[in-house]
N, C-alpha and C positions, 0 to 999 in steps of 0.2 A: 327356071324353076321348081320348086318338086312335083311330080306325077303319083299318084294314086289312083288304083280301080276301089270300085265298090259293085257290085250286084245290085239288080232291081227289076219289080216283075209291077203290070199293067195293074191296074183294079179298075174294077166294072159300078164299081157302088162309092158313095161316102158316108158320113157322116157321122156321128158320135158311136153311136151303133155296132157300126160297121168297124171303128177305132179301135175303138174296147177289145175286141175278136180280136185283130189282126194284133195287139201287142198281148193279150193270152198266150197268143199261137207265136209269142219271139219276134215278132215285126214289128217295127215302128211306119208308122201313115208318112205319107213325103208325097210334096207335088213340084212338077217338072212347069217350069215357063220362062218365058222369055220370045223378044221378039213379033211382039203381038199375039203370037200363038194361044189358042184355048189353052188354062192350065192342065197338064194329067195329071190326074189322082196315080201312086206309085206307093208300094211297099219293099220295106231293106231291110236287110236280117239286126236285128236289134243288136247282137253281139259283133258284129264286122261293122257298124258303122259304131259303135263307143271305142273297138280298136281304133279302127284309120281316125276319128277324134283326134285322140289321146297321139296319136304318131303324128301328125301333121299340124300343121300352119293353119292359120283360118282365110286366109288365101289360096291355098293347094287346089293345083286346079286337077281332077275328079274325073276320071274315064268311068262314065257311069254303063255299064255290060247291061244294060235296056233288054229282058229277053222278047226271042224273037224281034227282036227290029238293029241288033249291032249296035256299037258304043257311041259315043255324044258323051262330049267336055260340056261338064259341068262346073260351078262354082256353087259350095253350099251357100248361100243368106242367110238363110236367119233357121234360127236352134230353139225350139221350143222345149224348152227342160220342168221337170216335177216340183214342182213348189219347193217341197221338201224331204225326197228323193232323189241318189242320183238318177236319175232314171231319164233319157229321151224320150218327151210327147210325141214331139213333128217336126218333119226339116222342108225345107225349102229351097230345090235347086235350081237355080241359073242358068241355062242353056247357050255358049258363048263358042263365037267361031274364031277359027285363029287369026283371020283379017280383018276382025273387030272390035273396036277398042272397049274397055268395061271400065268401071269407074267403085273402086275398089279403098276399103282403108289400108292403111300402112300403118305397125308401131315404130316410131321414133328411139332412137338409140345413139343418148350421147354418148360421144368419145373424149378422149383427152381430159386433163383435168389443171382448169382455170388457172391462168395467172391470180385470175381477182382470189380466186380460195388458197393456192399455195402458197402465197406471196404476199397479199394483205388480209388474211383471215376471211374473207368475204364467206358468201352460202351461195352454192349455185340451187335456183329456186328454176324447174322446169314447171314449164305451164301446160305446153299441149306434148301429149303422149302417144299421137298419132297422128297421121297428115290423110286427107283426101286426094288420092292420084287419079288419073288417066292415063292407061297403059294397055297396050294388046295384050292379049292371056298370059301370053309364054314369057311377056318381059317383067311380069309381075317381080317387083322386088319383095323377099321377105321381111325385110326394115331397112328404114333409111337411114345412114349413119350420116352425124353434125358432130365435128370436129369444136368442141369449144374452149378449147386450150389457152386459143389468145384472149379471150374476155377478162375485162379490169372490175374490179367495183360499179354498178353503175350503168352497165351496157349489155345489150341484149344479141340475141341472136332472132332474125325474123323469118316467117315462111317465103319472103321474098329473094332471101341472099342465100337459098336451101339450093347447092348446083343443080342445072337441068341434065339432062340424059335421055334416057328410054324412056319418061314418063313425066306427065303435067302435074305440078303440083295445084290444088283446085282452093285450096283455103285461102283468105285474104290474104294479100302479100305482106301487109301492115302489124298482121297477128306478132308477136313473140310467143317463140318456140320457150327460148333457155334463159334468164339474163340472173347477174351476181349481184348478190346484195348484199349490205353492210351485214356484221354481228346481230345489229339490230335495228331496225327498221327507225327506229328512235331516236337511233346516236344523234350526236349533234346537236337534235332539235331545242330550243329553249323557250321561255315563255315568260313576259313581266309580269306576265298577270301575279296579284297581291292573294294569298292561299283567305279564303273567307270564312266566318263562323258558320258552323251549325246551326238553322236557323230553329229558333222555338216553337217545340211539337206544341200543340193543346190537345188534351186528353177526352176534355168532356165541355158545360158550356161558361166555365170558370177558369181561371188559371191557376197553374198546380200551384200551394203553396208553396 
């Protein structure tokens, strides 16, 4: 798993006024929490944070260089963005330990061209785009790859079929991840119902002449 470094400083106060001053000075207010400890307010450089977020994935282990306290390994848990500007307003960091498992969401990547698409003209329908997994911090995968090349029309790959490895998938085992459906979901469906005549519409107290 990739790692990156980010500098941070402790701040002694919080509140909307403090946050506005930090943003005006090119800083982003942040919070560090984890392991039942009291959350600690931080500040990080806005430009450095934006560069880091553009270069790494959501589950990258960050080495947080905390001014005066050395380094800590953290995950970026929550990012609050400005509603209409490309500006980070607030971030949450979660403190992780090497031997302690974490819960993260990891994107799903489908590989292979399904038989049902290649030979039968079906359509690949992806239902789940990420999976909840539990693993050690140094074993977080960038993606979970799932081979769908053997699927025919009407077949699905489910969560319970994901190969076990260095992580445990937490989603319901029966949930479908991807299915192959016919070109039309109504294909082959017939009905014996007779067409009905449109009902007479009345516009007032008397029938129309």
